[in-house]
All heavy atoms as a GROMACS GRO file, in nm:
protein
  616
    1MET      N    1   5.492  16.922   8.214
    1MET     CA    2   5.624  16.885   8.257
    1MET      C    3   5.611  16.790   8.375
    1MET      O    4   5.532  16.814   8.466
    1MET     CB    5   5.704  17.009   8.298
    1MET     CG    6   5.833  16.972   8.364
    1MET     SD    7   5.943  17.109   8.393
    1MET     CE    8   5.988  17.149   8.229
    2LYS      N    9   5.691  16.689   8.375
    2LYS     CA   10   5.693  16.595   8.486
    2LYS      C   11   5.790  16.644   8.592
    2LYS      O   12   5.898  16.693   8.562
    2LYS     CB   13   5.735  16.456   8.439
    2LYS     CG   14   5.628  16.387   8.360
    2LYS     CD   15   5.664  16.242   8.338
    2LYS     CE   16   5.549  16.174   8.269
    2LYS     NZ   17   5.550  16.032   8.293
    3VAL      N   18   5.747  16.630   8.718
    3VAL     CA   19   5.829  16.672   8.831
    3VAL      C   20   5.819  16.565   8.939
    3VAL      O   21   5.709  16.516   8.967
    3VAL     CB   22   5.778  16.807   8.887
    3VAL    CG1   23   5.855  16.848   9.010
    3VAL    CG2   24   5.784  16.916   8.781
    4ALA      N   25   5.929  16.534   9.001
    4ALA     CA   26   5.928  16.441   9.114
    4ALA      C   27   5.938  16.524   9.242
    4ALA      O   28   6.026  16.609   9.255
    4ALA     CB   29   6.046  16.345   9.104
    5ILE      N   30   5.844  16.500   9.333
    5ILE     CA   31   5.844  16.572   9.460
    5ILE      C   32   5.826  16.471   9.574
    5ILE      O   33   5.777  16.360   9.553
    5ILE     CB   34   5.734  16.679   9.468
    5ILE    CG1   35   5.596  16.616   9.454
    5ILE    CG2   36   5.756  16.787   9.363
    5ILE    CD1   37   5.481  16.709   9.484
    6SER      N   38   5.863  16.512   9.692
    6SER     CA   39   5.840  16.432   9.811
    6SER      C   40   5.741  16.505   9.900
    6SER      O   41   5.755  16.625   9.922
    6SER     CB   42   5.971  16.410   9.888
    6SER     OG   43   6.063  16.338   9.809
    7VAL      N   44   5.641  16.432   9.946
    7VAL     CA   45   5.544  16.488  10.040
    7VAL      C   46   5.527  16.388  10.154
    7VAL      O   47   5.543  16.267  10.135
    7VAL     CB   48   5.407  16.517   9.973
    7VAL    CG1   49   5.418  16.626   9.869
    7VAL    CG2   50   5.347  16.393   9.913
    8PRO      N   51   5.494  16.438  10.271
    8PRO     CA   52   5.471  16.346  10.384
    8PRO      C   53   5.357  16.249  10.352
    8PRO      O   54   5.261  16.284  10.281
    8PRO     CB   55   5.432  16.440  10.499
    8PRO     CG   56   5.486  16.575  10.459
    8PRO     CD   57   5.481  16.578  10.310
    9ASP      N   58   5.367  16.129  10.403
    9ASP     CA   59   5.267  16.027  10.377
    9ASP      C   60   5.123  16.073  10.405
    9ASP      O   61   5.034  16.050  10.322
    9ASP     CB   62   5.296  15.899  10.455
    9ASP     CG   63   5.416  15.822  10.400
    9ASP    OD1   64   5.455  15.848  10.283
    9ASP    OD2   65   5.470  15.738  10.473
   10PRO      N   66   5.097  16.137  10.519
   10PRO     CA   67   4.959  16.179  10.545
   10PRO      C   68   4.907  16.279  10.440
   10PRO      O   69   4.790  16.274  10.403
   10PRO     CB   70   4.966  16.244  10.683
   10PRO     CG   71   5.087  16.188  10.748
   10PRO     CD   72   5.183  16.162  10.635
   11VAL      N   73   4.993  16.368  10.393
   11VAL     CA   74   4.953  16.465  10.291
   11VAL      C   75   4.923  16.392  10.160
   11VAL      O   76   4.822  16.419  10.093
   11VAL     CB   77   5.061  16.574  10.271
   11VAL    CG1   78   5.026  16.664  10.153
   11VAL    CG2   79   5.080  16.653  10.398
   12PHE      N   80   5.009  16.299  10.125
   12PHE     CA   81   4.988  16.221  10.002
   12PHE      C   82   4.857  16.144  10.009
   12PHE      O   83   4.778  16.144   9.914
   12PHE     CB   84   5.105  16.125   9.978
   12PHE     CG   85   5.085  16.040   9.857
   12PHE    CD1   86   5.115  16.089   9.731
   12PHE    CD2   87   5.034  15.911   9.868
   12PHE    CE1   88   5.095  16.011   9.618
   12PHE    CE2   89   5.014  15.833   9.756
   12PHE     CZ   90   5.045  15.883   9.630
   13GLN      N   91   4.833  16.078  10.121
   13GLN     CA   92   4.711  15.999  10.136
   13GLN      C   93   4.586  16.087  10.130
   13GLN      O   94   4.486  16.051  10.067
   13GLN     CB   95   4.715  15.920  10.267
   13GLN     CG   96   4.820  15.810  10.263
   13GLN     CD   97   4.852  15.754  10.401
   13GLN    OE1   98   4.802  15.801  10.502
   13GLN    NE2   99   4.937  15.652  10.403
   14ALA      N  100   4.592  16.204  10.193
   14ALA     CA  101   4.478  16.297  10.188
   14ALA      C  102   4.456  16.346  10.045
   14ALA      O  103   4.342  16.357  10.000
   14ALA     CB  104   4.502  16.415  10.283
   15ALA      N  105   4.564  16.376   9.975
   15ALA     CA  106   4.553  16.422   9.836
   15ALA      C  107   4.498  16.312   9.748
   15ALA      O  108   4.413  16.338   9.661
   15ALA     CB  109   4.689  16.468   9.785
   16GLU      N  110   4.544  16.191   9.769
   16GLU     CA  111   4.495  16.077   9.692
   16GLU      C  112   4.344  16.060   9.711
   16GLU      O  113   4.269  16.044   9.615
   16GLU     CB  114   4.570  15.950   9.738
   16GLU     CG  115   4.538  15.827   9.660
   16GLU     CD  116   4.607  15.820   9.526
   16GLU    OE1  117   4.694  15.905   9.497
   16GLU    OE2  118   4.574  15.731   9.447
   17GLN      N  119   4.300  16.067   9.836
   17GLN     CA  120   4.157  16.052   9.866
   17GLN      C  121   4.076  16.168   9.808
   17GLN      O  122   3.970  16.148   9.749
   17GLN     CB  123   4.137  16.044  10.018
   17GLN     CG  124   3.994  16.022  10.059
   17GLN     CD  125   3.940  15.887  10.016
   17GLN    OE1  126   4.014  15.788  10.007
   17GLN    NE2  127   3.811  15.880   9.986
   18PHE      N  128   4.129  16.289   9.821
   18PHE     CA  129   4.062  16.409   9.770
   18PHE      C  130   4.043  16.400   9.619
   18PHE      O  131   3.934  16.426   9.567
   18PHE     CB  132   4.144  16.532   9.808
   18PHE     CG  133   4.076  16.663   9.784
   18PHE    CD1  134   3.992  16.718   9.879
   18PHE    CD2  135   4.097  16.734   9.667
   18PHE    CE1  136   3.928  16.840   9.858
   18PHE    CE2  137   4.034  16.856   9.645
   18PHE     CZ  138   3.949  16.909   9.741
   19ALA      N  139   4.147  16.362   9.548
   19ALA     CA  140   4.141  16.350   9.402
   19ALA      C  141   4.042  16.240   9.362
   19ALA      O  142   3.963  16.257   9.268
   19ALA     CB  143   4.279  16.322   9.346
   20LYS      N  144   4.048  16.129   9.433
   20LYS     CA  145   3.959  16.016   9.402
   20LYS      C  146   3.812  16.056   9.421
   20LYS      O  147   3.727  16.026   9.336
   20LYS     CB  148   3.993  15.900   9.493
   20LYS     CG  149   3.925  15.772   9.460
   20LYS     CD  150   3.974  15.663   9.556
   20LYS     CE  151   3.967  15.528   9.489
   20LYS     NZ  152   4.018  15.422   9.574
   21GLU      N  153   3.782  16.127   9.530
   21GLU     CA  154   3.645  16.170   9.558
   21GLU      C  155   3.592  16.265   9.450
   21GLU      O  156   3.473  16.269   9.424
   21GLU     CB  157   3.637  16.239   9.694
   21GLU     CG  158   3.653  16.145   9.811
   21GLU     CD  159   3.668  16.216   9.944
   21GLU    OE1  160   3.670  16.343   9.946
   21GLU    OE2  161   3.678  16.147  10.047
   22ARG      N  162   3.680  16.343   9.393
   22ARG     CA  163   3.640  16.439   9.291
   22ARG      C  164   3.656  16.387   9.149
   22ARG      O  165   3.622  16.456   9.053
   22ARG     CB  166   3.718  16.570   9.309
   22ARG     CG  167   3.655  16.651   9.422
   22ARG     CD  168   3.754  16.734   9.497
   22ARG     NE  169   3.690  16.798   9.611
   22ARG     CZ  170   3.666  16.738   9.728
   22ARG    NH1  171   3.699  16.612   9.745
   22ARG    NH2  172   3.610  16.801   9.828
   23GLY      N  173   3.709  16.269   9.136
   23GLY     CA  174   3.722  16.208   9.004
   23GLY      C  175   3.823  16.277   8.914
   23GLY      O  176   3.802  16.287   8.793
   24ILE      N  177   3.930  16.329   8.975
   24ILE     CA  178   4.035  16.394   8.895
   24ILE      C  179   4.167  16.324   8.920
   24ILE      O  180   4.189  16.265   9.025
   24ILE     CB  181   4.048  16.545   8.929
   24ILE    CG1  182   4.086  16.567   9.076
   24ILE    CG2  183   3.919  16.619   8.896
   24ILE    CD1  184   4.120  16.711   9.111
   25PRO      N  185   4.256  16.330   8.823
   25PRO     CA  186   4.388  16.271   8.843
   25PRO      C  187   4.465  16.346   8.952
   25PRO      O  188   4.449  16.466   8.971
   25PRO     CB  189   4.459  16.290   8.708
   25PRO     CG  190   4.351  16.321   8.610
   25PRO     CD  191   4.240  16.384   8.687
   26ARG      N  192   4.546  16.271   9.024
   26ARG     CA  193   4.627  16.330   9.131
   26ARG      C  194   4.716  16.441   9.078
   26ARG      O  195   4.730  16.546   9.141
   26ARG     CB  196   4.711  16.220   9.198
   26ARG     CG  197   4.786  16.265   9.318
   26ARG     CD  198   4.863  16.150   9.384
   26ARG     NE  199   4.951  16.083   9.291
   26ARG     CZ  200   4.948  15.953   9.262
   26ARG    NH1  201   4.859  15.874   9.316
   26ARG    NH2  202   5.033  15.902   9.177
   27SER      N  203   4.772  16.424   8.961
   27SER     CA  204   4.860  16.528   8.904
   27SER      C  205   4.782  16.657   8.879
   27SER      O  206   4.835  16.766   8.897
   27SER     CB  207   4.927  16.479   8.776
   27SER     OG  208   4.830  16.444   8.680
   28GLN      N  209   4.655  16.644   8.839
   28GLN     CA  210   4.572  16.764   8.819
   28GLN      C  211   4.548  16.834   8.953
   28GLN      O  212   4.554  16.956   8.961
   28GLN     CB  213   4.439  16.726   8.756
   28GLN     CG  214   4.347  16.846   8.732
   28GLN     CD  215   4.215  16.806   8.668
   28GLN    OE1  216   4.200  16.697   8.613
   28GLN    NE2  217   4.117  16.894   8.676
   29LEU      N  218   4.523  16.756   9.058
   29LEU     CA  219   4.503  16.814   9.190
   29LEU      C  220   4.627  16.892   9.234
   29LEU      O  221   4.617  17.005   9.280
   29LEU     CB  222   4.472  16.704   9.293
   29LEU     CG  223   4.469  16.750   9.438
   29LEU    CD1  224   4.355  16.848   9.462
   29LEU    CD2  225   4.457  16.629   9.530
   30PHE      N  226   4.745  16.831   9.218
   30PHE     CA  227   4.868  16.900   9.258
   30PHE      C  228   4.891  17.026   9.175
   30PHE      O  229   4.931  17.130   9.229
   30PHE     CB  230   4.990  16.806   9.247
   30PHE     CG  231   4.995  16.701   9.354
   30PHE    CD1  232   5.025  16.570   9.322
   30PHE    CD2  233   4.971  16.733   9.487
   30PHE    CE1  234   5.031  16.472   9.421
   30PHE    CE2  235   4.978  16.636   9.586
   30PHE     CZ  236   5.007  16.505   9.553
   31ALA      N  237   4.863  17.019   9.045
   31ALA     CA  238   4.882  17.136   8.960
   31ALA      C  239   4.786  17.249   9.000
   31ALA      O  240   4.827  17.366   9.010
   31ALA     CB  241   4.860  17.098   8.812
   32GLU      N  242   4.659  17.213   9.025
   32GLU     CA  243   4.562  17.315   9.066
   32GLU      C  244   4.596  17.373   9.203
   32GLU      O  245   4.580  17.493   9.225
   32GLU     CB  246   4.421  17.255   9.067
   32GLU     CG  247   4.369  17.226   8.927
   32GLU     CD  248   4.235  17.156   8.928
   32GLU    OE1  249   4.176  17.136   9.036
   32GLU    OE2  250   4.187  17.122   8.817
   33ALA      N  251   4.641  17.289   9.294
   33ALA     CA  252   4.678  17.337   9.427
   33ALA      C  253   4.797  17.433   9.419
   33ALA      O  254   4.797  17.538   9.485
   33ALA     CB  255   4.712  17.218   9.518
   34LEU      N  256   4.896  17.400   9.338
   34LEU     CA  257   5.011  17.488   9.323
   34LEU      C  258   4.971  17.619   9.257
   34LEU      O  259   5.015  17.727   9.300
   34LEU     CB  260   5.121  17.418   9.242
   34LEU     CG  261   5.249  17.495   9.220
   34LEU    CD1  262   5.312  17.538   9.353
   34LEU    CD2  263   5.348  17.413   9.139
   35GLU      N  264   4.886  17.612   9.157
   35GLU     CA  265   4.839  17.732   9.089
   35GLU      C  266   4.766  17.824   9.188
   35GLU      O  267   4.787  17.946   9.190
   35GLU     CB  268   4.746  17.694   8.974
   35GLU     CG  269   4.702  17.810   8.889
   35GLU     CD  270   4.617  17.765   8.771
   35GLU    OE1  271   4.606  17.644   8.744
   35GLU    OE2  272   4.560  17.854   8.706
   36GLU      N  273   4.679  17.766   9.271
   36GLU     CA  274   4.605  17.844   9.369
   36GLU      C  275   4.700  17.905   9.474
   36GLU      O  276   4.685  18.021   9.511
   36GLU     CB  277   4.501  17.757   9.439
   36GLU     CG  278   4.413  17.834   9.534
   36GLU     CD  279   4.302  17.749   9.592
   36GLU    OE1  280   4.252  17.658   9.523
   36GLU    OE2  281   4.265  17.774   9.708
   37TYR      N  282   4.797  17.828   9.518
   37TYR     CA  283   4.894  17.878   9.616
   37TYR      C  284   4.971  17.997   9.559
   37TYR      O  285   4.986  18.099   9.626
   37TYR     CB  286   4.992  17.766   9.655
   37TYR     CG  287   5.091  17.810   9.759
   37TYR    CD1  288   5.063  17.796   9.894
   37TYR    CD2  289   5.214  17.867   9.722
   37TYR    CE1  290   5.154  17.837   9.990
   37TYR    CE2  291   5.304  17.909   9.818
   37TYR     CZ  292   5.274  17.894   9.952
   37TYR     OH  293   5.364  17.936  10.046
   38LEU      N  294   5.016  17.986   9.436
   38LEU     CA  295   5.090  18.095   9.374
   38LEU      C  296   5.003  18.219   9.356
   38LEU      O  297   5.050  18.331   9.377
   38LEU     CB  298   5.147  18.050   9.239
   38LEU     CG  299   5.256  17.943   9.247
   38LEU    CD1  300   5.290  17.891   9.107
   38LEU    CD2  301   5.380  17.994   9.317
   39ALA      N  302   4.877  18.199   9.323
   39ALA     CA  303   4.786  18.312   9.306
   39ALA      C  304   4.762  18.383   9.440
   39ALA      O  305   4.751  18.506   9.445
   39ALA     CB  306   4.653  18.265   9.247
   40GLN      N  307   4.757  18.307   9.548
   40GLN     CA  308   4.730  18.365   9.679
   40GLN      C  309   4.853  18.428   9.743
   40GLN      O  310   4.840  18.508   9.834
   40GLN     CB  311   4.673  18.260   9.774
   40GLN     CG  312   4.534  18.218   9.739
   40GLN     CD  313   4.480  18.114   9.836
   40GLN    OE1  314   4.544  18.077   9.932
   40GLN    NE2  315   4.359  18.067   9.810
   41HIS      N  316   4.971  18.391   9.697
   41HIS     CA  317   5.093  18.439   9.761
   41HIS      C  318   5.181  18.525   9.671
   41HIS      O  319   5.288  18.567   9.710
   41HIS     CB  320   5.174  18.320   9.815
   41HIS     CG  321   5.105  18.250   9.927
   41HIS    ND1  322   5.008  18.154   9.906
   41HIS    CD2  323   5.115  18.263  10.060
   41HIS    CE1  324   4.965  18.110  10.022
   41HIS    NE2  325   5.027  18.175  10.117
   42GLY      N  326   5.135  18.551   9.550
   42GLY     CA  327   5.212  18.634   9.457
   42GLY      C  328   5.198  18.781   9.490
   42GLY      O  329   5.119  18.821   9.576
   43PRO      N  330   5.276  18.866   9.423
   43PRO     CA  331   5.274  19.010   9.450
   43PRO      C  332   5.137  19.074   9.437
   43PRO      O  333   5.099  19.158   9.517
   43PRO     CB  334   5.371  19.068   9.347
   43PRO     CG  335   5.453  18.955   9.299
   43PRO     CD  336   5.371  18.831   9.319
   44GLU      N  337   5.060  19.030   9.337
   44GLU     CA  338   4.927  19.089   9.318
   44GLU      C  339   4.836  19.056   9.436
   44GLU      O  340   4.756  19.138   9.479
   44GLU     CB  341   4.864  19.039   9.187
   44GLU     CG  342   4.938  19.082   9.062
   44GLU     CD  343   5.053  18.989   9.028
   44GLU    OE1  344   5.062  18.877   9.084
   44GLU    OE2  345   5.137  19.028   8.947
   45ALA      N  346   4.848  18.934   9.488
   45ALA     CA  347   4.765  18.893   9.601
   45ALA      C  348   4.801  18.971   9.726
   45ALA      O  349   4.714  19.010   9.804
   45ALA     CB  350   4.780  18.743   9.626
   46ILE      N  351   4.928  18.995   9.745
   46ILE     CA  352   4.972  19.072   9.862
   46ILE      C  353   4.919  19.214   9.853
   46ILE      O  354   4.868  19.269   9.951
   46ILE     CB  355   5.126  19.069   9.874
   46ILE    CG1  356   5.172  18.926   9.906
   46ILE    CG2  357   5.174  19.168   9.979
   46ILE    CD1  358   5.320  18.905   9.898
   47THR      N  359   4.928  19.273   9.736
   47THR     CA  360   4.875  19.409   9.716
   47THR      C  361   4.724  19.412   9.743
   47THR      O  362   4.674  19.502   9.810
   47THR     CB  363   4.904  19.459   9.574
   47THR    OG1  364   5.046  19.460   9.554
   47THR    CG2  365   4.848  19.598   9.551
   48ALA      N  366   4.652  19.312   9.693
   48ALA     CA  367   4.508  19.306   9.714
   48ALA      C  368   4.475  19.293   9.863
   48ALA      O  369   4.382  19.358   9.912
   48ALA     CB  370   4.448  19.189   9.636
   49GLN      N  371   4.552  19.212   9.935
   49GLN     CA  372   4.529  19.197  10.079
   49GLN      C  373   4.555  19.328  10.152
   49GLN      O  374   4.479  19.367  10.241
   49GLN     CB  375   4.616  19.086  10.135
   49GLN     CG  376   4.574  18.948  10.090
   49GLN     CD  377   4.672  18.840  10.135
   49GLN    OE1  378   4.768  18.866  10.204
   49GLN    NE2  379   4.645  18.718  10.093
   50LEU      N  380   4.663  19.396  10.116
   50LEU     CA  381   4.693  19.525  10.179
   50LEU      C  382   4.584  19.627  10.149
   50LEU      O  383   4.545  19.705  10.237
   50LEU     CB  384   4.829  19.576  10.131
   50LEU     CG  385   4.951  19.504  10.187
   50LEU    CD1  386   5.077  19.549  10.116
   50LEU    CD2  387   4.962  19.524  10.337
   51ASN      N  388   4.535  19.627  10.026
   51ASN     CA  389   4.427  19.719   9.989
   51ASN      C  390   4.302  19.692  10.072
   51ASN      O  391   4.234  19.786  10.116
   51ASN     CB  392   4.395  19.710   9.841
   51ASN     CG  393   4.502  19.774   9.756
   51ASN    OD1  394   4.580  19.857   9.803
   51ASN    ND2  395   4.506  19.737   9.629
   52ARG      N  396   4.270  19.564  10.096
   52ARG     CA  397   4.153  19.531  10.178
   52ARG      C  398   4.171  19.583  10.320
   52ARG      O  399   4.077  19.636  10.380
   52ARG     CB  400   4.129  19.380  10.179
   52ARG     CG  401   4.059  19.329  10.054
   52ARG     CD  402   4.009  19.187  10.071
   52ARG     NE  403   4.116  19.090  10.091
   52ARG     CZ  404   4.187  19.035   9.993
   52ARG    NH1  405   4.163  19.068   9.868
   52ARG    NH2  406   4.282  18.948  10.020
   53VAL      N  407   4.290  19.569  10.375
   53VAL     CA  408   4.316  19.618  10.511
   53VAL      C  409   4.301  19.769  10.516
   53VAL      O  410   4.233  19.823  10.604
   53VAL     CB  411   4.457  19.577  10.558
   53VAL    CG1  412   4.496  19.652  10.685
   53VAL    CG2  413   4.465  19.427  10.580
   54HIS      N  414   4.362  19.838  10.421
   54HIS     CA  415   4.357  19.984  10.422
   54HIS      C  416   4.217  20.037  10.391
   54HIS      O  417   4.181  20.145  10.437
   54HIS     CB  418   4.461  20.042  10.326
   54HIS     CG  419   4.601  20.021  10.375
   54HIS    ND1  420   4.653  20.089  10.482
   54HIS    CD2  421   4.699  19.938  10.333
   54HIS    CE1  422   4.777  20.050  10.505
   54HIS    NE2  423   4.807  19.958  10.415
   55ASP      N  424   4.139  19.962  10.315
   55ASP     CA  425   4.002  20.003  10.287
   55ASP      C  426   3.914  19.993  10.411
   55ASP      O  427   3.818  20.067  10.426
   55ASP     CB  428   3.941  19.918  10.175
   55ASP     CG  429   3.994  19.954  10.038
   55ASP    OD1  430   4.056  20.062  10.024
   55ASP    OD2  431   3.974  19.874   9.944
   56SER      N  432   3.948  19.901  10.499
   56SER     CA  433   3.863  19.878  10.616
   56SER      C  434   3.907  19.960  10.738
   56SER      O  435   3.834  19.968  10.836
   56SER     CB  436   3.863  19.730  10.653
   56SER     OG  437   3.991  19.689  10.695
   57GLU      N  438   4.022  20.020  10.735
   57GLU     CA  439   4.074  20.097  10.847
   57GLU      C  440   4.069  20.246  10.815
   57GLU      O  441   4.096  20.286  10.704
   57GLU     CB  442   4.219  20.058  10.876
   57GLU     CG  443   4.236  19.914  10.924
   57GLU     CD  444   4.176  19.891  11.060
   57GLU    OE1  445   4.183  19.983  11.145
   57GLU    OE2  446   4.123  19.781  11.082
   58LYS      N  447   4.037  20.324  10.916
   58LYS     CA  448   4.040  20.468  10.898
   58LYS      C  449   4.185  20.513  10.891
   58LYS      O  450   4.268  20.468  10.968
   58LYS     CB  451   3.969  20.538  11.014
   58LYS     CG  452   3.822  20.513  11.017
   58LYS     CD  453   3.757  20.590  11.129
   58LYS     CE  454   3.607  20.562  11.128
   58LYS     NZ  455   3.539  20.636  11.233
   59SER      N  456   4.214  20.601  10.799
   59SER     CA  457   4.353  20.646  10.783
   59SER      C  458   4.366  20.797  10.802
   59SER      O  459   4.467  20.855  10.767
   59SER     CB  460   4.407  20.606  10.646
   59SER     OG  461   4.329  20.664  10.544
   60LYS      N  462   4.264  20.858  10.859
   60LYS     CA  463   4.268  21.002  10.881
   60LYS      C  464   4.365  21.034  10.995
   60LYS      O  465   4.364  20.969  11.099
   60LYS     CB  466   4.129  21.054  10.915
   60LYS     CG  467   4.125  21.205  10.927
   60LYS     CD  468   3.985  21.254  10.952
   60LYS     CE  469   3.993  21.406  10.965
   60LYS     NZ  470   3.868  21.462  11.007
   61LEU      N  471   4.448  21.133  10.972
   61LEU     CA  472   4.543  21.174  11.075
   61LEU      C  473   4.476  21.265  11.177
   61LEU      O  474   4.385  21.342  11.143
   61LEU     CB  475   4.661  21.248  11.012
   61LEU     CG  476   4.750  21.166  10.920
   61LEU    CD1  477   4.854  21.255  10.855
   61LEU    CD2  478   4.817  21.054  10.995
   62ASP      N  479   4.522  21.259  11.298
   62ASP     CA  480   4.474  21.345  11.404
   62ASP      C  481   4.511  21.490  11.371
   62ASP      O  482   4.622  21.519  11.326
   62ASP     CB  483   4.538  21.303  11.536
   62ASP     CG  484   4.487  21.382  11.653
   62ASP    OD1  485   4.380  21.349  11.705
   62ASP    OD2  486   4.558  21.479  11.691
   63GLU      N  487   4.418  21.581  11.393
   63GLU     CA  488   4.440  21.723  11.359
   63GLU      C  489   4.561  21.782  11.431
   63GLU      O  490   4.636  21.860  11.373
   63GLU     CB  491   4.315  21.805  11.391
   63GLU     CG  492   4.199  21.781  11.295
   63GLU     CD  493   4.231  21.822  11.153
   63GLU    OE1  494   4.301  21.925  11.131
   63GLU    OE2  495   4.186  21.752  11.061
   64SER      N  496   4.583  21.746  11.556
   64SER     CA  497   4.698  21.800  11.630
   64SER      C  498   4.829  21.753  11.567
   64SER      O  499   4.927  21.827  11.563
   64SER     CB  500   4.692  21.762  11.778
   64SER     OG  501   4.692  21.622  11.793
   65PHE      N  502   4.830  21.631  11.517
   65PHE     CA  503   4.949  21.580  11.449
   65PHE      C  504   4.974  21.657  11.320
   65PHE      O  505   5.087  21.694  11.289
   65PHE     CB  506   4.933  21.431  11.420
   65PHE     CG  507   5.050  21.372  11.346
   65PHE    CD1  508   5.168  21.344  11.411
   65PHE    CD2  509   5.042  21.345  11.210
   65PHE    CE1  510   5.276  21.290  11.342
   65PHE    CE2  511   5.147  21.292  11.141
   65PHE     CZ  512   5.267  21.264  11.209
   66ILE      N  513   4.870  21.684  11.246
   66ILE     CA  514   4.883  21.759  11.120
   66ILE      C  515   4.938  21.899  11.148
   66ILE      O  516   5.028  21.947  11.078
   66ILE     CB  517   4.748  21.767  11.047
   66ILE    CG1  518   4.705  21.627  11.002
   66ILE    CG2  519   4.754  21.862  10.928
   66ILE    CD1  520   4.564  21.620  10.948
   67ARG      N  521   4.885  21.967  11.251
   67ARG     CA  522   4.933  22.101  11.285
   67ARG      C  523   5.080  22.098  11.327
   67ARG      O  524   5.159  22.182  11.285
   67ARG     CB  525   4.847  22.162  11.396
   67ARG     CG  526   4.711  22.212  11.348
   67ARG     CD  527   4.640  22.297  11.453
   67ARG     NE  528   4.616  22.224  11.577
   67ARG     CZ  529   4.511  22.144  11.600
   67ARG    NH1  530   4.420  22.128  11.507
   67ARG    NH2  531   4.497  22.084  11.716
   68ALA      N  532   5.117  22.001  11.409
   68ALA     CA  533   5.256  21.990  11.454
   68ALA      C  534   5.349  21.964  11.336
   68ALA      O  535   5.457  22.023  11.326
   68ALA     CB  536   5.270  21.879  11.558
   69GLN      N  537   5.307  21.877  11.247
   69GLN     CA  538   5.388  21.846  11.130
   69GLN      C  539   5.402  21.968  11.040
   69GLN      O  540   5.510  21.998  10.990
   69GLN     CB  541   5.325  21.729  11.054
   69GLN     CG  542   5.415  21.672  10.946
   69GLN     CD  543   5.353  21.549  10.884
   69GLN    OE1  544   5.231  21.541  10.869
   69GLN    NE2  545   5.437  21.454  10.845
   70SER      N  546   5.294  22.039  11.020
   70SER     CA  547   5.298  22.159  10.936
   70SER      C  548   5.388  22.267  10.997
   70SER      O  549   5.462  22.336  10.926
   70SER     CB  550   5.157  22.215  10.919
   70SER     OG  551   5.078  22.125  10.847
   71ALA      N  552   5.384  22.278  11.129
   71ALA     CA  553   5.468  22.378  11.196
   71ALA      C  554   5.616  22.348  11.176
   71ALA      O  555   5.696  22.438  11.154
   71ALA     CB  556   5.435  22.382  11.344
   72VAL      N  557   5.651  22.224  11.180
   72VAL     CA  558   5.793  22.184  11.161
   72VAL      C  559   5.834  22.204  11.016
   72VAL      O  560   5.944  22.253  10.987
   72VAL     CB  561   5.814  22.037  11.205
   72VAL    CG1  562   5.951  21.988  11.162
   72VAL    CG2  563   5.794  22.022  11.354
   73LEU      N  564   5.748  22.168  10.925
   73LEU     CA  565   5.782  22.173  10.783
   73LEU      C  566   5.788  22.315  10.726
   73LEU      O  567   5.858  22.339  10.628
   73LEU     CB  568   5.684  22.089  10.702
   73LEU     CG  569   5.694  21.938  10.724
   73LEU    CD1  570   5.583  21.867  10.645
   73LEU    CD2  571   5.830  21.884  10.685
   74LYS      N  572   5.720  22.410  10.788
   74LYS     CA  573   5.719  22.546  10.732
   74LYS      C  574   5.857  22.609  10.736
   74LYS      O  575   5.889  22.698  10.659
   74LYS     CB  576   5.617  22.634  10.804
   74LYS     CG  577   5.656  22.676  10.941
   74LYS     CD  578   5.554  22.768  11.000
   74LYS     CE  579   5.601  22.810  11.139
   74LYS     NZ  580   5.517  22.906  11.200
   75ASP      N  581   5.945  22.563  10.826
   75ASP     CA  582   6.079  22.618  10.838
   75ASP      C  583   6.180  22.545  10.749
   75ASP      O  584   6.297  22.584  10.745
   75ASP     CB  585   6.126  22.613  10.983
   75ASP     CG  586   6.040  22.700  11.074
   75ASP    OD1  587   5.990  22.804  11.025
   75ASP    OD2  588   6.024  22.665  11.192
   76GLU      N  589   6.138  22.443  10.680
   76GLU     CA  590   6.227  22.365  10.595
   76GLU      C  591   6.244  22.434  10.459
   76GLU      O  592   6.150  22.489  10.404
   76GLU     CB  593   6.173  22.224  10.572
   76GLU     CG  594   6.180  22.135  10.694
   76GLU     CD  595   6.322  22.100  10.732
   76GLU    OE1  596   6.405  22.076  10.642
   76GLU    OE2  597   6.350  22.097  10.853
   77ALA      N  598   6.366  22.428  10.408
   77ALA     CA  599   6.394  22.481  10.275
   77ALA      C  600   6.377  22.368  10.173
   77ALA      O  601   6.448  22.270  10.178
   77ALA     CB  602   6.534  22.539  10.268
   78TRP      N  603   6.284  22.386  10.084
   78TRP     CA  604   6.260  22.285   9.983
   78TRP      C  605   6.336  22.325   9.862
   78TRP      O  606   6.349  22.300   9.762
   78TRP     CB  607   6.111  22.270   9.954
   78TRP     CG  608   6.036  22.217  10.071
   78TRP    CD1  609   5.992  22.289  10.178
   78TRP    CD2  610   6.000  22.082  10.099
   78TRP    NE1  611   5.929  22.208  10.267
   78TRP    CE2  612   5.931  22.079  10.221
   78TRP    CE3  613   6.017  21.963  10.032
   78TRP    CZ2  614   5.882  21.964  10.277
   78TRP    CZ3  615   5.966  21.848  10.087
   78TRP    CH2  616   5.900  21.848  10.208
   0.00000   0.00000   0.00000
């Protein structure tokens, strides 16, 4: 599909040079860049980033907090 977009001159010039150096059409560069951007910012990517953060951080609760929470919850009617 053809799309008309506006980009700042410096971005266009950098993209033009980048595509030329790699021997690919400018439209292919823009399509690949958009595809990569969507992959990095879509819901799956956000979930993956959150999983990496949670995998690297300790998530164990402090024992005193667990006891306090349990004490409060024992009086609750479920």
